[in-house]
Each structure stands twice: as C-alpha cells, then as structure tokens.
ZADREN-221795 format. One record per residue: x, y, z of N, C-alpha, C in turn; residue in one letter; residue number from 1. Coordinates in nm, 4 decimals, padded with zeros to 6 digits, m for minus. Each point is the difference from the previous one (the first is absolute). Layout:
<kolmis>
> X:Y:Z:X:Y:Z:X:Y:Z:A:NUM;
...
</kolmis>
This chain:
<kolmis>
> 00.0837:m00.1253:m00.0061:m00.0926:00.1148:00.0095:00.0956:00.1404:00.0069:M:1;
> m00.0225:00.0889:m00.0964:00.0832:00.1047:00.0020:m00.0605:00.1262:00.0816:D:2;
> 00.0774:00.0967:00.0072:m00.0335:00.1071:00.0932:m00.1303:00.0676:m00.0334:E:3;
> m00.0207:00.0340:m00.1149:m00.1221:00.0678:m00.0456:m00.1425:m00.0849:00.0338:D:4;
> 00.0194:m00.1390:m00.0298:m00.1162:m00.0753:00.0400:m00.0197:m00.0077:00.1583:Q:5;
> 00.1037:m00.0003:00.0694:m00.0192:00.0020:00.1486:m00.0462:00.1335:00.0466:F:6;
> 00.0307:00.1158:m00.0470:m00.0579:00.1239:00.0294:m00.1362:00.0194:m00.0312:K:7;
> m00.0384:m00.0526:m00.1228:m00.1511:m00.0030:m00.0381:m00.0715:m00.0858:00.0845:T:8;
> 00.0451:m00.1182:00.0438:m00.0841:m00.0920:00.0848:m00.0098:00.0674:00.1455:R:9;
> 00.1128:00.0521:00.0409:m00.0043:00.0668:00.1336:m00.0971:00.1093:m00.0024:L:10;
> m00.0111:00.0857:m00.0984:m00.0851:00.1104:m00.0082:m00.1428:m00.0351:m00.0087:K:11;
> m00.0330:m00.1118:m00.0751:m00.1394:m00.0572:00.0032:m00.0401:m00.0517:00.1302:I:12;
> 00.0980:m00.0620:00.0555:m00.0342:m00.0659:00.1481:m00.0292:00.1050:00.1088:A:13;
> 00.0652:00.1119:m00.0153:m00.0057:00.1217:00.0918:m00.1366:00.0522:m00.0223:K:14;
> m00.0440:00.0107:m00.1294:m00.1195:00.0906:m00.0195:m00.1167:m00.0930:00.0370:N:15;
> 00.0067:m00.1435:m00.0287:m00.1047:m00.0777:00.0514:m00.0208:m00.0006:00.1577:K:16;
> 00.1266:00.0050:00.0628:m00.0213:00.0135:00.1394:m00.0597:00.1185:00.0548:R:17;
> 00.0328:00.1215:m00.0626:m00.0635:00.1298:00.0116:m00.1507:m00.0071:00.0008:K:18;
> m00.0404:m00.0608:m00.1080:m00.1551:m00.0200:m00.0250:m00.0669:m00.0791:00.0988:K:19;
> 00.0638:m00.1220:00.0392:m00.0640:m00.0736:00.1036:m00.0002:00.0582:00.1427:D:20;
> 00.1039:00.0862:00.0272:m00.0055:00.0668:00.1153:m00.1126:00.1010:00.0038:K:21;
> m00.0150:00.0757:m00.1049:m00.1088:00.1035:m00.0141:m00.1447:m00.0607:00.0053:N:22;
> m00.0162:m00.1310:m00.0579:m00.1213:m00.0539:00.0025:m00.0356:m00.0445:00.1493:S:23;
> 00.1002:m00.0546:00.0700:m00.0138:m00.0554:00.1457:m00.0389:00.1277:00.0858:D:24;
> 00.0541:00.1121:m00.0315:m00.0293:00.1264:00.0840:m00.1392:00.0306:m00.0312:E:25;
> m00.0446:00.0037:m00.1219:m00.1490:00.0270:m00.0367:m00.0979:m00.0989:00.0640:H:26;
> 00.0387:m00.1253:m00.0116:m00.0832:m00.0997:00.0689:m00.0332:00.0131:00.1429:N:27;
> 00.1118:00.0241:00.0691:00.0040:00.0280:00.1543:m00.0977:00.1052:00.0236:K:28;
> 00.0147:00.1187:m00.0709:m00.0812:00.1142:00.0292:m00.1415:m00.0308:m00.0309:G:29;
> m00.0356:m00.0694:m00.1138:m00.1474:m00.0411:m00.0109:m00.0477:m00.0906:00.0995:S:30;
> 00.0675:m00.0850:00.0476:m00.0325:m00.0971:00.1187:m00.0190:00.0729:00.1057:S:31;
> 00.0655:00.1039:00.0433:m00.0179:00.0838:00.1086:m00.1349:00.0683:m00.0104:M:32;
> m00.0282:00.0579:m00.1072:m00.1235:00.0605:m00.0304:m00.1215:m00.0831:00.0146:G:33;
> 00.0138:m00.1339:m00.0497:m00.1103:m00.0904:00.0207:m00.0128:m00.0483:00.1442:A:34;
> 00.0989:m00.0031:00.0698:m00.0077:m00.0414:00.1385:m00.0749:00.1087:00.0743:A:35;
> 00.0363:00.1303:m00.0385:m00.0609:00.1238:00.0762:m00.1422:00.0063:m00.0338:F:36;
> m00.0263:m00.0343:m00.1281:m00.1510:00.0047:m00.0467:m00.0799:m00.1045:00.0735:K:37;
> 00.0634:m00.1272:00.0237:m00.0904:m00.0956:00.0548:m00.0115:00.0327:00.1521:M:38;
> 00.0980:00.0459:00.0715:m00.0099:00.0346:00.1371:m00.1040:00.1076:00.0214:S:39;
> 00.0133:00.1101:m00.0907:m00.0964:00.1046:00.0002:m00.1445:m00.0404:m00.0171:T:40;
> m00.0302:m00.0976:m00.0960:m00.1238:m00.0580:m00.0184:m00.0551:m00.0669:00.1330:E:41;
> 00.0788:m00.0757:00.0688:m00.0303:m00.0729:00.1142:m00.0316:00.0860:00.1156:L:42;
> 00.0848:00.0985:00.0183:m00.0278:00.0960:00.1065:m00.1244:00.0846:m00.0181:V:43;
> m00.0058:00.0475:m00.1194:m00.1250:00.0801:m00.0394:m00.1308:m00.0803:00.0118:S:44;
> 00.0074:m00.1245:m00.0376:m00.1322:m00.0713:00.0025:m00.0334:m00.0199:00.1566:A:45;
> 00.0928:m00.0278:00.0805:m00.0319:m00.0165:00.1501:m00.0365:00.1371:00.0548:V:46;
> 00.0508:00.1077:m00.0336:m00.0280:00.1363:00.0426:m00.1453:00.0267:m00.0380:A:47;
> m00.0271:m00.0106:m00.1237:m00.1329:00.0262:m00.0452:m00.1052:m00.0871:00.0639:V:48;
> 00.0208:m00.1189:00.0148:m00.0902:m00.0987:00.0654:m00.0183:00.0554:00.1410:G:49;
> 00.0995:00.0242:00.0749:m00.0229:00.0520:00.1371:m00.0664:00.1430:00.0120:T:50;
> 00.0237:00.0713:m00.0979:m00.0630:00.1358:00.0087:m00.1551:m00.0161:m00.0240:I:51;
> m00.0334:m00.0850:m00.0963:m00.1426:m00.0280:m00.0406:m00.0596:m00.0485:00.1418:I:52;
> 00.0591:m00.1054:00.0546:m00.0583:m00.0570:00.1265:m00.0178:00.1100:00.1124:G:53;
> 00.1021:00.0838:00.0211:m00.0076:00.1092:00.0909:m00.1098:00.0907:m00.0270:F:54;
> m00.0272:00.0269:m00.1270:m00.1187:00.0924:m00.0332:m00.1238:m00.0734:00.0239:I:55;
> m00.0137:m00.1189:m00.0339:m00.1142:m00.0807:00.0238:m00.0412:m00.0141:00.1404:L:56;
> 00.1086:m00.0131:00.0895:m00.0094:m00.0228:00.1420:m00.0595:00.1295:00.0583:D:57;
> 00.0479:00.1220:m00.0390:m00.0477:00.1132:00.0530:m00.1283:00.0302:m00.0394:N:58;
> m00.0433:m00.0431:m00.1175:m00.1335:00.0218:m00.0488:m00.0948:m00.0817:00.0691:W:59;
> 00.0231:m00.1392:00.0263:m00.0971:m00.0895:00.0518:00.0340:m00.0174:00.1527:F:60;
> 00.1039:00.0487:00.0604:00.0331:00.0005:00.1310:00.0143:m00.1403:00.0467:G:61;
> 00.0834:m00.0700:m00.0749:00.0346:m00.1555:00.0104:00.1451:m00.0144:00.0317:T:62;
> 00.0739:00.0790:00.0517:00.1363:m00.0008:00.0284:00.0389:m00.1395:00.0663:K:63;
> 00.0928:m00.0686:m00.0364:00.1094:00.0023:m00.1051:m00.0405:m00.0977:m00.1095:P:64;
> m00.1222:m00.0524:m00.0148:m00.0293:m00.1179:m00.0843:00.0147:00.0261:m00.1456:W:65;
> m00.0343:00.1218:m00.0554:00.0221:00.0399:m00.1321:00.1450:00.0200:m00.0396:F:66;
> 00.0717:00.0553:00.1092:00.1382:00.0141:m00.0309:00.0786:m00.1260:m00.0155:I:67;
> m00.0347:m00.0916:00.0783:00.0633:m00.1434:00.0005:m00.0370:m00.0626:m00.1369:L:68;
> m00.1264:m00.0054:m00.0376:m00.0338:m00.0617:m00.1177:00.0503:00.0646:m00.1179:I:69;
> 00.0167:00.1265:m00.0145:00.0442:00.0648:m00.1196:00.1503:m00.0061:00.0036:F:70;
> 00.0575:m00.0043:00.1164:00.1423:m00.0117:00.0077:00.0422:m00.1262:m00.0707:F:71;
> m00.0538:m00.1086:00.0423:00.0221:m00.1448:m00.0665:m00.0437:00.0031:m00.1519:F:72;
> m00.0964:00.0594:m00.0354:m00.0403:00.0080:m00.1469:00.1033:00.0762:m00.0694:I:73;
> 00.0583:00.1052:00.0535:00.1125:00.0801:m00.0618:00.1322:m00.0756:m00.0177:G:74;
> 00.0173:m00.0996:00.1082:00.1085:m00.0706:00.0005:m00.0068:m00.1109:m00.1167:V:75;
> m00.1071:m00.0613:m00.0084:m00.0250:m00.1105:m00.1032:00.0007:00.0679:m00.1452:V:76;
> m00.0587:00.1159:00.0009:m00.0013:00.0723:m00.1388:00.1461:00.0392:m00.0329:A:77;
> 00.0805:00.0467:00.0907:00.1439:00.0467:m00.0158:00.0798:m00.1239:m00.0383:G:78;
> m00.0220:m00.1109:00.0512:00.0748:m00.1305:m00.0282:m00.0339:m00.0350:m00.1496:I:79;
> m00.1245:m00.0035:m00.0229:m00.0341:m00.0379:m00.1287:00.0422:00.1020:m00.1143:L:80;
> 00.0099:00.1205:00.0394:00.0603:00.1017:m00.0989:00.1707:m00.0336:m00.0219:N:81;
> 00.0432:m00.0266:00.1040:00.1440:m00.0496:m00.0021:00.0281:m00.1221:m00.0837:V:82;
> m00.0819:m00.0964:00.0214:00.0071:m00.1181:m00.0785:m00.0222:00.0303:m00.1538:I:83;
> m00.1096:00.0743:m00.0248:m00.0249:00.0332:m00.1436:00.1107:00.0666:m00.0693:K:84;
> 00.0476:00.0982:00.0726:00.1278:00.0751:m00.0560:00.1209:m00.0884:m00.0168:S:85;
> 00.0180:m00.1013:00.0845:00.1149:m00.0822:m00.0080:m00.0226:m00.0836:m00.1223:A:86;
> m00.1100:m00.0502:m00.0268:m00.0286:m00.0850:m00.1076:00.0122:00.0745:m00.1306:K:87;
> m00.0399:00.1361:m00.0051:00.0281:00.0677:m00.1240:00.1489:00.0153:m00.0262:K:88;
> 00.0824:00.0172:00.1128:00.1411:00.0251:m00.0241:00.0729:m00.1234:m00.0413:M:89;
> m00.0597:m00.1166:00.0275:00.0686:m00.1226:m00.0434:m00.0300:m00.0329:m00.1497:Q:90;
> m00.0958:00.0590:m00.0522:m00.0369:m00.0126:m00.1507:00.0897:00.0800:m00.0803:K:91;
</kolmis>
C-alpha cells in the first residue's frame, strides 16, 4: 500500500467517525426530550386528576373521596399515556 492510499483511507475513516459521533449526540438529545415528555405527561395526568377531584370534593362536600378516586384515575391515565408514547418511539 502506498502513502497516498493510506492517507485517503485514513481521511475516509476520520470522516466516518465524525459522522457517527454527531449522530450519537443527536440521538442522545432526542432521547432526553422523549424522556422529559413522558415524565411530563405522567405528572400532568396525576395533577389534573387530583385537581378535578379537589374541585368535585369542594362542590359536593365529600372530602377526600373524589380526590382519592381522581388521583388514581390520573395515575392510570398517565401510565397509559407513557406506554402509548413508548410504543410509538419503538416504531
């Protein structure tokens, strides 16, 4: 192998490694975004359920029953949203 071929192959290998490194950094960022999105969906579903329960309890005077019921409904809805988002990410 002569020197020109070696330099050419080395240059190609360096460019390929640069591209791989850039794509890894992009995937890491998009993964962090997806994780943040799923955690936000879970927390917001629980918060909305709890707030609805609190409002209904104040309206009907049944503390703490509606808060507990809608808290658990919010937890289930949040988990189902996370599962749905995870399945979309796998496709």
